[in-house]
mmCIF file of the N, C-alpha and C atoms, coordinates in Angstrom:
data_MODEL
# 
_entry.id   MODEL 
# 
loop_
_atom_site.group_PDB 
_atom_site.id 
_atom_site.type_symbol 
_atom_site.label_atom_id 
_atom_site.label_alt_id 
_atom_site.label_comp_id 
_atom_site.label_asym_id 
_atom_site.label_entity_id 
_atom_site.label_seq_id 
_atom_site.pdbx_PDB_ins_code 
_atom_site.Cartn_x 
_atom_site.Cartn_y 
_atom_site.Cartn_z 
_atom_site.occupancy 
_atom_site.B_iso_or_equiv 
_atom_site.pdbx_formal_charge 
_atom_site.auth_seq_id 
_atom_site.auth_comp_id 
_atom_site.auth_asym_id 
_atom_site.auth_atom_id 
_atom_site.pdbx_PDB_model_num 
ATOM 1   N N  . UNK A 1 1  ? 144.228 -69.033  105.675 1.00 0.00 ? 1  UNK A N  1 
ATOM 2   C CA . UNK A 1 1  ? 143.621 -67.919  104.540 1.00 0.00 ? 1  UNK A CA 1 
ATOM 3   C C  . UNK A 1 1  ? 144.427 -66.614  104.516 1.00 0.00 ? 1  UNK A C  1 
ATOM 4   N N  . UNK A 1 2  ? 144.696 -66.410  102.920 1.00 0.00 ? 2  UNK A N  1 
ATOM 5   C CA . UNK A 1 2  ? 145.149 -65.016  102.401 1.00 0.00 ? 2  UNK A CA 1 
ATOM 6   C C  . UNK A 1 2  ? 144.236 -64.086  102.732 1.00 0.00 ? 2  UNK A C  1 
ATOM 7   N N  . UNK A 1 3  ? 145.091 -62.581  102.832 1.00 0.00 ? 3  UNK A N  1 
ATOM 8   C CA . UNK A 1 3  ? 144.107 -61.797  102.671 1.00 0.00 ? 3  UNK A CA 1 
ATOM 9   C C  . UNK A 1 3  ? 143.342 -61.402  101.360 1.00 0.00 ? 3  UNK A C  1 
ATOM 10  N N  . UNK A 1 4  ? 142.031 -61.152  101.431 1.00 0.00 ? 4  UNK A N  1 
ATOM 11  C CA . UNK A 1 4  ? 141.049 -61.473  100.131 1.00 0.00 ? 4  UNK A CA 1 
ATOM 12  C C  . UNK A 1 4  ? 140.751 -62.421  99.536  1.00 0.00 ? 4  UNK A C  1 
ATOM 13  N N  . UNK A 1 5  ? 140.610 -63.342  100.287 1.00 0.00 ? 5  UNK A N  1 
ATOM 14  C CA . UNK A 1 5  ? 140.116 -64.717  100.354 1.00 0.00 ? 5  UNK A CA 1 
ATOM 15  C C  . UNK A 1 5  ? 138.666 -64.779  100.584 1.00 0.00 ? 5  UNK A C  1 
ATOM 16  N N  . UNK A 1 6  ? 137.778 -65.487  100.174 1.00 0.00 ? 6  UNK A N  1 
ATOM 17  C CA . UNK A 1 6  ? 136.478 -65.541  100.773 1.00 0.00 ? 6  UNK A CA 1 
ATOM 18  C C  . UNK A 1 6  ? 136.635 -67.180  100.923 1.00 0.00 ? 6  UNK A C  1 
ATOM 19  N N  . UNK A 1 7  ? 135.793 -67.544  102.554 1.00 0.00 ? 7  UNK A N  1 
ATOM 20  C CA . UNK A 1 7  ? 136.004 -68.787  103.131 1.00 0.00 ? 7  UNK A CA 1 
ATOM 21  C C  . UNK A 1 7  ? 134.988 -69.071  102.450 1.00 0.00 ? 7  UNK A C  1 
ATOM 22  N N  . UNK A 1 8  ? 135.113 -70.680  101.760 1.00 0.00 ? 8  UNK A N  1 
ATOM 23  C CA . UNK A 1 8  ? 133.810 -71.346  101.152 1.00 0.00 ? 8  UNK A CA 1 
ATOM 24  C C  . UNK A 1 8  ? 133.106 -72.215  102.339 1.00 0.00 ? 8  UNK A C  1 
ATOM 25  N N  . UNK A 1 9  ? 131.631 -71.889  102.128 1.00 0.00 ? 9  UNK A N  1 
ATOM 26  C CA . UNK A 1 9  ? 130.680 -72.598  103.507 1.00 0.00 ? 9  UNK A CA 1 
ATOM 27  C C  . UNK A 1 9  ? 129.950 -73.254  102.556 1.00 0.00 ? 9  UNK A C  1 
ATOM 28  N N  . UNK A 1 10 ? 129.147 -74.078  103.555 1.00 0.00 ? 10 UNK A N  1 
ATOM 29  C CA . UNK A 1 10 ? 127.959 -75.076  102.662 1.00 0.00 ? 10 UNK A CA 1 
ATOM 30  C C  . UNK A 1 10 ? 128.520 -76.143  102.928 1.00 0.00 ? 10 UNK A C  1 
ATOM 31  N N  . UNK A 1 11 ? 127.718 -77.014  102.086 1.00 0.00 ? 11 UNK A N  1 
ATOM 32  C CA . UNK A 1 11 ? 127.436 -78.672  102.161 1.00 0.00 ? 11 UNK A CA 1 
ATOM 33  C C  . UNK A 1 11 ? 128.865 -79.090  100.972 1.00 0.00 ? 11 UNK A C  1 
ATOM 34  N N  . UNK A 1 12 ? 129.974 -79.595  101.673 1.00 0.00 ? 12 UNK A N  1 
ATOM 35  C CA . UNK A 1 12 ? 131.000 -79.946  100.486 1.00 0.00 ? 12 UNK A CA 1 
ATOM 36  C C  . UNK A 1 12 ? 130.615 -80.808  99.639  1.00 0.00 ? 12 UNK A C  1 
ATOM 37  N N  . UNK A 1 13 ? 129.448 -81.757  99.832  1.00 0.00 ? 13 UNK A N  1 
ATOM 38  C CA . UNK A 1 13 ? 129.145 -82.627  98.868  1.00 0.00 ? 13 UNK A CA 1 
ATOM 39  C C  . UNK A 1 13 ? 128.261 -81.565  97.622  1.00 0.00 ? 13 UNK A C  1 
ATOM 40  N N  . UNK A 1 14 ? 127.752 -80.560  98.084  1.00 0.00 ? 14 UNK A N  1 
ATOM 41  C CA . UNK A 1 14 ? 126.989 -79.990  97.035  1.00 0.00 ? 14 UNK A CA 1 
ATOM 42  C C  . UNK A 1 14 ? 127.806 -78.941  96.108  1.00 0.00 ? 14 UNK A C  1 
ATOM 43  N N  . UNK A 1 15 ? 129.593 -78.980  96.423  1.00 0.00 ? 15 UNK A N  1 
ATOM 44  C CA . UNK A 1 15 ? 130.095 -78.271  95.874  1.00 0.00 ? 15 UNK A CA 1 
ATOM 45  C C  . UNK A 1 15 ? 130.453 -79.006  94.394  1.00 0.00 ? 15 UNK A C  1 
ATOM 46  N N  . UNK A 1 16 ? 130.387 -77.722  93.310  1.00 0.00 ? 16 UNK A N  1 
ATOM 47  C CA . UNK A 1 16 ? 130.769 -78.316  91.862  1.00 0.00 ? 16 UNK A CA 1 
ATOM 48  C C  . UNK A 1 16 ? 132.338 -78.792  91.606  1.00 0.00 ? 16 UNK A C  1 
ATOM 49  N N  . UNK A 1 17 ? 132.717 -80.178  91.353  1.00 0.00 ? 17 UNK A N  1 
ATOM 50  C CA . UNK A 1 17 ? 133.918 -80.913  91.120  1.00 0.00 ? 17 UNK A CA 1 
ATOM 51  C C  . UNK A 1 17 ? 133.919 -80.993  89.721  1.00 0.00 ? 17 UNK A C  1 
ATOM 52  N N  . UNK A 1 18 ? 133.297 -80.754  88.708  1.00 0.00 ? 18 UNK A N  1 
ATOM 53  C CA . UNK A 1 18 ? 133.155 -80.819  87.462  1.00 0.00 ? 18 UNK A CA 1 
ATOM 54  C C  . UNK A 1 18 ? 132.545 -80.253  86.777  1.00 0.00 ? 18 UNK A C  1 
ATOM 55  N N  . UNK A 1 19 ? 133.305 -79.668  85.406  1.00 0.00 ? 19 UNK A N  1 
ATOM 56  C CA . UNK A 1 19 ? 132.360 -78.623  84.164  1.00 0.00 ? 19 UNK A CA 1 
ATOM 57  C C  . UNK A 1 19 ? 133.203 -79.344  82.928  1.00 0.00 ? 19 UNK A C  1 
ATOM 58  N N  . UNK A 1 20 ? 131.713 -79.512  82.566  1.00 0.00 ? 20 UNK A N  1 
ATOM 59  C CA . UNK A 1 20 ? 132.097 -79.587  81.004  1.00 0.00 ? 20 UNK A CA 1 
ATOM 60  C C  . UNK A 1 20 ? 130.906 -78.486  80.034  1.00 0.00 ? 20 UNK A C  1 
ATOM 61  N N  . UNK A 1 21 ? 131.933 -77.768  78.691  1.00 0.00 ? 21 UNK A N  1 
ATOM 62  C CA . UNK A 1 21 ? 131.260 -76.905  78.271  1.00 0.00 ? 21 UNK A CA 1 
ATOM 63  C C  . UNK A 1 21 ? 131.075 -77.406  76.883  1.00 0.00 ? 21 UNK A C  1 
ATOM 64  N N  . UNK A 1 22 ? 130.031 -76.871  76.195  1.00 0.00 ? 22 UNK A N  1 
ATOM 65  C CA . UNK A 1 22 ? 129.436 -77.908  74.509  1.00 0.00 ? 22 UNK A CA 1 
ATOM 66  C C  . UNK A 1 22 ? 129.659 -75.940  74.065  1.00 0.00 ? 22 UNK A C  1 
ATOM 67  N N  . UNK A 1 23 ? 129.418 -75.898  72.638  1.00 0.00 ? 23 UNK A N  1 
ATOM 68  C CA . UNK A 1 23 ? 129.380 -74.953  71.829  1.00 0.00 ? 23 UNK A CA 1 
ATOM 69  C C  . UNK A 1 23 ? 128.226 -73.969  72.793  1.00 0.00 ? 23 UNK A C  1 
ATOM 70  N N  . UNK A 1 24 ? 126.768 -74.285  73.004  1.00 0.00 ? 24 UNK A N  1 
ATOM 71  C CA . UNK A 1 24 ? 125.826 -73.475  73.689  1.00 0.00 ? 24 UNK A CA 1 
ATOM 72  C C  . UNK A 1 24 ? 125.477 -73.891  74.677  1.00 0.00 ? 24 UNK A C  1 
ATOM 73  N N  . UNK A 1 25 ? 125.723 -74.697  75.756  1.00 0.00 ? 25 UNK A N  1 
ATOM 74  C CA . UNK A 1 25 ? 125.568 -75.391  77.221  1.00 0.00 ? 25 UNK A CA 1 
ATOM 75  C C  . UNK A 1 25 ? 126.467 -75.615  77.632  1.00 0.00 ? 25 UNK A C  1 
ATOM 76  N N  . UNK A 1 26 ? 126.189 -76.139  79.264  1.00 0.00 ? 26 UNK A N  1 
ATOM 77  C CA . UNK A 1 26 ? 127.311 -76.497  80.357  1.00 0.00 ? 26 UNK A CA 1 
ATOM 78  C C  . UNK A 1 26 ? 126.773 -77.094  81.092  1.00 0.00 ? 26 UNK A C  1 
ATOM 79  N N  . UNK A 1 27 ? 127.317 -78.437  81.654  1.00 0.00 ? 27 UNK A N  1 
ATOM 80  C CA . UNK A 1 27 ? 127.323 -79.546  82.025  1.00 0.00 ? 27 UNK A CA 1 
ATOM 81  C C  . UNK A 1 27 ? 127.854 -78.991  83.796  1.00 0.00 ? 27 UNK A C  1 
ATOM 82  N N  . UNK A 1 28 ? 127.733 -79.607  85.073  1.00 0.00 ? 28 UNK A N  1 
ATOM 83  C CA . UNK A 1 28 ? 128.638 -79.208  85.914  1.00 0.00 ? 28 UNK A CA 1 
ATOM 84  C C  . UNK A 1 28 ? 128.003 -80.571  87.159  1.00 0.00 ? 28 UNK A C  1 
ATOM 85  N N  . UNK A 1 29 ? 128.804 -80.907  87.675  1.00 0.00 ? 29 UNK A N  1 
ATOM 86  C CA . UNK A 1 29 ? 128.738 -82.059  88.284  1.00 0.00 ? 29 UNK A CA 1 
ATOM 87  C C  . UNK A 1 29 ? 128.755 -81.578  89.734  1.00 0.00 ? 29 UNK A C  1 
ATOM 88  N N  . UNK A 1 30 ? 128.438 -82.031  91.062  1.00 0.00 ? 30 UNK A N  1 
ATOM 89  C CA . UNK A 1 30 ? 128.736 -82.076  91.878  1.00 0.00 ? 30 UNK A CA 1 
ATOM 90  C C  . UNK A 1 30 ? 129.070 -83.121  92.711  1.00 0.00 ? 30 UNK A C  1 
ATOM 91  N N  . UNK A 1 31 ? 130.036 -82.976  93.715  1.00 0.00 ? 31 UNK A N  1 
ATOM 92  C CA . UNK A 1 31 ? 130.520 -83.840  94.887  1.00 0.00 ? 31 UNK A CA 1 
ATOM 93  C C  . UNK A 1 31 ? 129.450 -85.024  95.399  1.00 0.00 ? 31 UNK A C  1 
ATOM 94  N N  . UNK A 1 32 ? 128.131 -84.639  95.198  1.00 0.00 ? 32 UNK A N  1 
ATOM 95  C CA . UNK A 1 32 ? 127.449 -86.116  95.286  1.00 0.00 ? 32 UNK A CA 1 
ATOM 96  C C  . UNK A 1 32 ? 126.565 -86.490  94.302  1.00 0.00 ? 32 UNK A C  1 
ATOM 97  N N  . UNK A 1 33 ? 127.222 -86.202  93.311  1.00 0.00 ? 33 UNK A N  1 
ATOM 98  C CA . UNK A 1 33 ? 127.094 -87.138  91.824  1.00 0.00 ? 33 UNK A CA 1 
ATOM 99  C C  . UNK A 1 33 ? 125.669 -86.322  90.945  1.00 0.00 ? 33 UNK A C  1 
ATOM 100 N N  . UNK A 1 34 ? 125.236 -85.088  91.646  1.00 0.00 ? 34 UNK A N  1 
ATOM 101 C CA . UNK A 1 34 ? 124.024 -84.494  91.246  1.00 0.00 ? 34 UNK A CA 1 
ATOM 102 C C  . UNK A 1 34 ? 124.638 -83.995  89.685  1.00 0.00 ? 34 UNK A C  1 
ATOM 103 N N  . UNK A 1 35 ? 124.065 -83.908  88.758  1.00 0.00 ? 35 UNK A N  1 
ATOM 104 C CA . UNK A 1 35 ? 124.597 -83.223  87.291  1.00 0.00 ? 35 UNK A CA 1 
ATOM 105 C C  . UNK A 1 35 ? 123.161 -82.025  86.959  1.00 0.00 ? 35 UNK A C  1 
ATOM 106 N N  . UNK A 1 36 ? 124.202 -80.866  86.622  1.00 0.00 ? 36 UNK A N  1 
ATOM 107 C CA . UNK A 1 36 ? 123.087 -79.645  86.416  1.00 0.00 ? 36 UNK A CA 1 
ATOM 108 C C  . UNK A 1 36 ? 123.497 -79.276  84.948  1.00 0.00 ? 36 UNK A C  1 
ATOM 109 N N  . UNK A 1 37 ? 122.469 -78.485  83.760  1.00 0.00 ? 37 UNK A N  1 
ATOM 110 C CA . UNK A 1 37 ? 122.670 -78.600  82.573  1.00 0.00 ? 37 UNK A CA 1 
ATOM 111 C C  . UNK A 1 37 ? 121.894 -77.148  82.517  1.00 0.00 ? 37 UNK A C  1 
ATOM 112 N N  . UNK A 1 38 ? 122.676 -75.846  81.717  1.00 0.00 ? 38 UNK A N  1 
ATOM 113 C CA . UNK A 1 38 ? 121.835 -75.139  81.237  1.00 0.00 ? 38 UNK A CA 1 
ATOM 114 C C  . UNK A 1 38 ? 122.339 -74.440  80.055  1.00 0.00 ? 38 UNK A C  1 
ATOM 115 N N  . UNK A 1 39 ? 121.888 -74.016  79.590  1.00 0.00 ? 39 UNK A N  1 
ATOM 116 C CA . UNK A 1 39 ? 121.770 -73.125  78.007  1.00 0.00 ? 39 UNK A CA 1 
ATOM 117 C C  . UNK A 1 39 ? 121.151 -73.355  77.012  1.00 0.00 ? 39 UNK A C  1 
ATOM 118 N N  . UNK A 1 40 ? 121.555 -73.784  75.624  1.00 0.00 ? 40 UNK A N  1 
ATOM 119 C CA . UNK A 1 40 ? 120.249 -73.755  74.701  1.00 0.00 ? 40 UNK A CA 1 
ATOM 120 C C  . UNK A 1 40 ? 120.130 -75.629  74.553  1.00 0.00 ? 40 UNK A C  1 
ATOM 121 N N  . UNK A 1 41 ? 118.747 -75.876  74.428  1.00 0.00 ? 41 UNK A N  1 
ATOM 122 C CA . UNK A 1 41 ? 118.315 -77.349  74.646  1.00 0.00 ? 41 UNK A CA 1 
ATOM 123 C C  . UNK A 1 41 ? 118.230 -77.829  73.563  1.00 0.00 ? 41 UNK A C  1 
ATOM 124 N N  . UNK A 1 42 ? 118.185 -77.326  72.450  1.00 0.00 ? 42 UNK A N  1 
ATOM 125 C CA . UNK A 1 42 ? 118.587 -78.048  71.186  1.00 0.00 ? 42 UNK A CA 1 
ATOM 126 C C  . UNK A 1 42 ? 118.803 -79.498  71.084  1.00 0.00 ? 42 UNK A C  1 
ATOM 127 N N  . UNK A 1 43 ? 117.622 -80.232  70.656  1.00 0.00 ? 43 UNK A N  1 
ATOM 128 C CA . UNK A 1 43 ? 118.289 -81.928  70.507  1.00 0.00 ? 43 UNK A CA 1 
ATOM 129 C C  . UNK A 1 43 ? 118.053 -82.190  71.856  1.00 0.00 ? 43 UNK A C  1 
ATOM 130 N N  . UNK A 1 44 ? 117.533 -81.828  72.857  1.00 0.00 ? 44 UNK A N  1 
ATOM 131 C CA . UNK A 1 44 ? 117.710 -82.310  74.122  1.00 0.00 ? 44 UNK A CA 1 
ATOM 132 C C  . UNK A 1 44 ? 118.930 -82.041  74.688  1.00 0.00 ? 44 UNK A C  1 
ATOM 133 N N  . UNK A 1 45 ? 119.833 -81.742  74.452  1.00 0.00 ? 45 UNK A N  1 
ATOM 134 C CA . UNK A 1 45 ? 121.216 -81.591  74.658  1.00 0.00 ? 45 UNK A CA 1 
ATOM 135 C C  . UNK A 1 45 ? 121.520 -81.476  76.555  1.00 0.00 ? 45 UNK A C  1 
ATOM 136 N N  . UNK A 1 46 ? 120.561 -80.916  76.962  1.00 0.00 ? 46 UNK A N  1 
ATOM 137 C CA . UNK A 1 46 ? 120.604 -80.668  78.147  1.00 0.00 ? 46 UNK A CA 1 
ATOM 138 C C  . UNK A 1 46 ? 120.151 -81.827  79.301  1.00 0.00 ? 46 UNK A C  1 
ATOM 139 N N  . UNK A 1 47 ? 119.155 -82.614  78.634  1.00 0.00 ? 47 UNK A N  1 
ATOM 140 C CA . UNK A 1 47 ? 119.109 -83.733  79.369  1.00 0.00 ? 47 UNK A CA 1 
ATOM 141 C C  . UNK A 1 47 ? 117.830 -83.702  80.576  1.00 0.00 ? 47 UNK A C  1 
ATOM 142 N N  . UNK A 1 48 ? 116.977 -82.700  79.948  1.00 0.00 ? 48 UNK A N  1 
ATOM 143 C CA . UNK A 1 48 ? 115.950 -82.328  81.061  1.00 0.00 ? 48 UNK A CA 1 
ATOM 144 C C  . UNK A 1 48 ? 114.516 -82.736  80.406  1.00 0.00 ? 48 UNK A C  1 
ATOM 145 N N  . UNK A 1 49 ? 114.913 -83.541  79.654  1.00 0.00 ? 49 UNK A N  1 
ATOM 146 C CA . UNK A 1 49 ? 113.087 -84.345  78.493  1.00 0.00 ? 49 UNK A CA 1 
ATOM 147 C C  . UNK A 1 49 ? 113.151 -83.327  77.746  1.00 0.00 ? 49 UNK A C  1 
ATOM 148 N N  . UNK A 1 50 ? 113.152 -82.226  77.351  1.00 0.00 ? 50 UNK A N  1 
ATOM 149 C CA . UNK A 1 50 ? 112.227 -81.435  76.278  1.00 0.00 ? 50 UNK A CA 1 
ATOM 150 C C  . UNK A 1 50 ? 113.694 -80.680  75.494  1.00 0.00 ? 50 UNK A C  1 
ATOM 151 N N  . UNK A 1 51 ? 113.511 -79.832  74.570  1.00 0.00 ? 51 UNK A N  1 
ATOM 152 C CA . UNK A 1 51 ? 114.452 -79.047  74.035  1.00 0.00 ? 51 UNK A CA 1 
ATOM 153 C C  . UNK A 1 51 ? 113.970 -77.713  74.247  1.00 0.00 ? 51 UNK A C  1 
ATOM 154 N N  . UNK A 1 52 ? 113.477 -76.997  75.627  1.00 0.00 ? 52 UNK A N  1 
ATOM 155 C CA . UNK A 1 52 ? 113.652 -75.725  76.042  1.00 0.00 ? 52 UNK A CA 1 
ATOM 156 C C  . UNK A 1 52 ? 115.222 -75.279  76.480  1.00 0.00 ? 52 UNK A C  1 
ATOM 157 N N  . UNK A 1 53 ? 115.400 -74.309  76.372  1.00 0.00 ? 53 UNK A N  1 
ATOM 158 C CA . UNK A 1 53 ? 116.859 -73.290  76.857  1.00 0.00 ? 53 UNK A CA 1 
ATOM 159 C C  . UNK A 1 53 ? 116.513 -73.078  77.966  1.00 0.00 ? 53 UNK A C  1 
ATOM 160 N N  . UNK A 1 54 ? 117.437 -73.345  78.602  1.00 0.00 ? 54 UNK A N  1 
ATOM 161 C CA . UNK A 1 54 ? 117.634 -73.231  80.217  1.00 0.00 ? 54 UNK A CA 1 
ATOM 162 C C  . UNK A 1 54 ? 118.811 -71.915  80.909  1.00 0.00 ? 54 UNK A C  1 
ATOM 163 N N  . UNK A 1 55 ? 118.172 -70.930  81.291  1.00 0.00 ? 55 UNK A N  1 
ATOM 164 C CA . UNK A 1 55 ? 119.061 -69.737  81.419  1.00 0.00 ? 55 UNK A CA 1 
ATOM 165 C C  . UNK A 1 55 ? 119.955 -70.013  82.737  1.00 0.00 ? 55 UNK A C  1 
ATOM 166 N N  . UNK A 1 56 ? 119.584 -70.878  83.400  1.00 0.00 ? 56 UNK A N  1 
ATOM 167 C CA . UNK A 1 56 ? 120.693 -71.453  84.906  1.00 0.00 ? 56 UNK A CA 1 
ATOM 168 C C  . UNK A 1 56 ? 120.269 -72.699  85.360  1.00 0.00 ? 56 UNK A C  1 
ATOM 169 N N  . UNK A 1 57 ? 121.206 -72.972  86.016  1.00 0.00 ? 57 UNK A N  1 
ATOM 170 C CA . UNK A 1 57 ? 120.937 -74.281  86.105  1.00 0.00 ? 57 UNK A CA 1 
ATOM 171 C C  . UNK A 1 57 ? 119.921 -75.253  86.366  1.00 0.00 ? 57 UNK A C  1 
ATOM 172 N N  . UNK A 1 58 ? 119.526 -76.376  85.942  1.00 0.00 ? 58 UNK A N  1 
ATOM 173 C CA . UNK A 1 58 ? 118.549 -77.085  86.216  1.00 0.00 ? 58 UNK A CA 1 
ATOM 174 C C  . UNK A 1 58 ? 119.406 -78.529  86.494  1.00 0.00 ? 58 UNK A C  1 
ATOM 175 N N  . UNK A 1 59 ? 118.342 -79.304  87.484  1.00 0.00 ? 59 UNK A N  1 
ATOM 176 C CA . UNK A 1 59 ? 119.169 -80.671  87.845  1.00 0.00 ? 59 UNK A CA 1 
ATOM 177 C C  . UNK A 1 59 ? 118.385 -81.291  86.678  1.00 0.00 ? 59 UNK A C  1 
ATOM 178 N N  . UNK A 1 60 ? 119.998 -82.356  85.627  1.00 0.00 ? 60 UNK A N  1 
ATOM 179 C CA . UNK A 1 60 ? 119.080 -83.326  85.081  1.00 0.00 ? 60 UNK A CA 1 
ATOM 180 C C  . UNK A 1 60 ? 118.894 -84.734  86.053  1.00 0.00 ? 60 UNK A C  1 
ATOM 181 N N  . UNK A 1 61 ? 118.068 -84.982  85.275  1.00 0.00 ? 61 UNK A N  1 
ATOM 182 C CA . UNK A 1 61 ? 117.391 -86.419  85.862  1.00 0.00 ? 61 UNK A CA 1 
ATOM 183 C C  . UNK A 1 61 ? 117.625 -87.463  84.664  1.00 0.00 ? 61 UNK A C  1 
ATOM 184 N N  . UNK A 1 62 ? 118.445 -88.445  85.679  1.00 0.00 ? 62 UNK A N  1 
ATOM 185 C CA . UNK A 1 62 ? 118.586 -89.530  84.970  1.00 0.00 ? 62 UNK A CA 1 
ATOM 186 C C  . UNK A 1 62 ? 117.688 -90.780  85.367  1.00 0.00 ? 62 UNK A C  1 
ATOM 187 N N  . UNK A 1 63 ? 117.617 -91.888  84.097  1.00 0.00 ? 63 UNK A N  1 
ATOM 188 C CA . UNK A 1 63 ? 116.696 -93.022  84.273  1.00 0.00 ? 63 UNK A CA 1 
ATOM 189 C C  . UNK A 1 63 ? 117.079 -94.329  84.638  1.00 0.00 ? 63 UNK A C  1 
ATOM 190 N N  . UNK A 1 64 ? 117.108 -94.715  85.928  1.00 0.00 ? 64 UNK A N  1 
ATOM 191 C CA . UNK A 1 64 ? 117.997 -95.513  86.297  1.00 0.00 ? 64 UNK A CA 1 
ATOM 192 C C  . UNK A 1 64 ? 117.333 -96.696  86.224  1.00 0.00 ? 64 UNK A C  1 
ATOM 193 N N  . UNK A 1 65 ? 116.169 -96.746  85.699  1.00 0.00 ? 65 UNK A N  1 
ATOM 194 C CA . UNK A 1 65 ? 115.305 -97.871  85.714  1.00 0.00 ? 65 UNK A CA 1 
ATOM 195 C C  . UNK A 1 65 ? 115.477 -99.091  84.502  1.00 0.00 ? 65 UNK A C  1 
ATOM 196 N N  . UNK A 1 66 ? 115.346 -100.390 84.797  1.00 0.00 ? 66 UNK A N  1 
ATOM 197 C CA . UNK A 1 66 ? 115.811 -101.262 83.963  1.00 0.00 ? 66 UNK A CA 1 
ATOM 198 C C  . UNK A 1 66 ? 115.312 -100.698 82.253  1.00 0.00 ? 66 UNK A C  1 
ATOM 199 N N  . UNK A 1 67 ? 114.329 -100.459 81.962  1.00 0.00 ? 67 UNK A N  1 
ATOM 200 C CA . UNK A 1 67 ? 113.901 -100.053 80.671  1.00 0.00 ? 67 UNK A CA 1 
ATOM 201 C C  . UNK A 1 67 ? 114.464 -98.889  80.112  1.00 0.00 ? 67 UNK A C  1 
ATOM 202 N N  . UNK A 1 68 ? 114.890 -97.793  81.284  1.00 0.00 ? 68 UNK A N  1 
ATOM 203 C CA . UNK A 1 68 ? 115.368 -96.629  80.873  1.00 0.00 ? 68 UNK A CA 1 
ATOM 204 C C  . UNK A 1 68 ? 117.039 -97.445  80.494  1.00 0.00 ? 68 UNK A C  1 
ATOM 205 N N  . UNK A 1 69 ? 117.815 -98.290  80.753  1.00 0.00 ? 69 UNK A N  1 
ATOM 206 C CA . UNK A 1 69 ? 118.513 -98.783  80.363  1.00 0.00 ? 69 UNK A CA 1 
ATOM 207 C C  . UNK A 1 69 ? 118.620 -99.591  79.277  1.00 0.00 ? 69 UNK A C  1 
ATOM 208 N N  . UNK A 1 70 ? 117.435 -100.292 78.889  1.00 0.00 ? 70 UNK A N  1 
ATOM 209 C CA . UNK A 1 70 ? 117.153 -100.874 77.699  1.00 0.00 ? 70 UNK A CA 1 
ATOM 210 C C  . UNK A 1 70 ? 116.992 -99.966  76.260  1.00 0.00 ? 70 UNK A C  1 
ATOM 211 N N  . UNK A 1 71 ? 116.884 -98.787  76.550  1.00 0.00 ? 71 UNK A N  1 
ATOM 212 C CA . UNK A 1 71 ? 116.356 -97.657  75.665  1.00 0.00 ? 71 UNK A CA 1 
ATOM 213 C C  . UNK A 1 71 ? 117.865 -97.455  75.518  1.00 0.00 ? 71 UNK A C  1 
ATOM 214 N N  . UNK A 1 72 ? 119.113 -97.299  76.250  1.00 0.00 ? 72 UNK A N  1 
ATOM 215 C CA . UNK A 1 72 ? 120.284 -96.369  75.969  1.00 0.00 ? 72 UNK A CA 1 
ATOM 216 C C  . UNK A 1 72 ? 121.051 -97.545  75.390  1.00 0.00 ? 72 UNK A C  1 
ATOM 217 N N  . UNK A 1 73 ? 120.743 -98.905  75.464  1.00 0.00 ? 73 UNK A N  1 
ATOM 218 C CA . UNK A 1 73 ? 121.432 -99.551  74.790  1.00 0.00 ? 73 UNK A CA 1 
ATOM 219 C C  . UNK A 1 73 ? 121.020 -99.827  73.174  1.00 0.00 ? 73 UNK A C  1 
ATOM 220 N N  . UNK A 1 74 ? 120.009 -99.415  73.050  1.00 0.00 ? 74 UNK A N  1 
ATOM 221 C CA . UNK A 1 74 ? 118.942 -100.137 71.600  1.00 0.00 ? 74 UNK A CA 1 
ATOM 222 C C  . UNK A 1 74 ? 119.683 -98.831  70.642  1.00 0.00 ? 74 UNK A C  1 
# 
């Protein structure tokens, strides 16, 4: 480790491995496959189930049921 570097601690599967940004929202993907979002919730873009603004990372809940999959294909 070089001088000035901070050691990385914690569960490696929970580290952010990908980030995507929109005009007014952000999504982060962790190593264990979880997705978090924050920013403006207009039009449900945060995936939290409503249109509320979220100031800090909140988990995105996916509907993996067969009914949810049918709605997505419709």
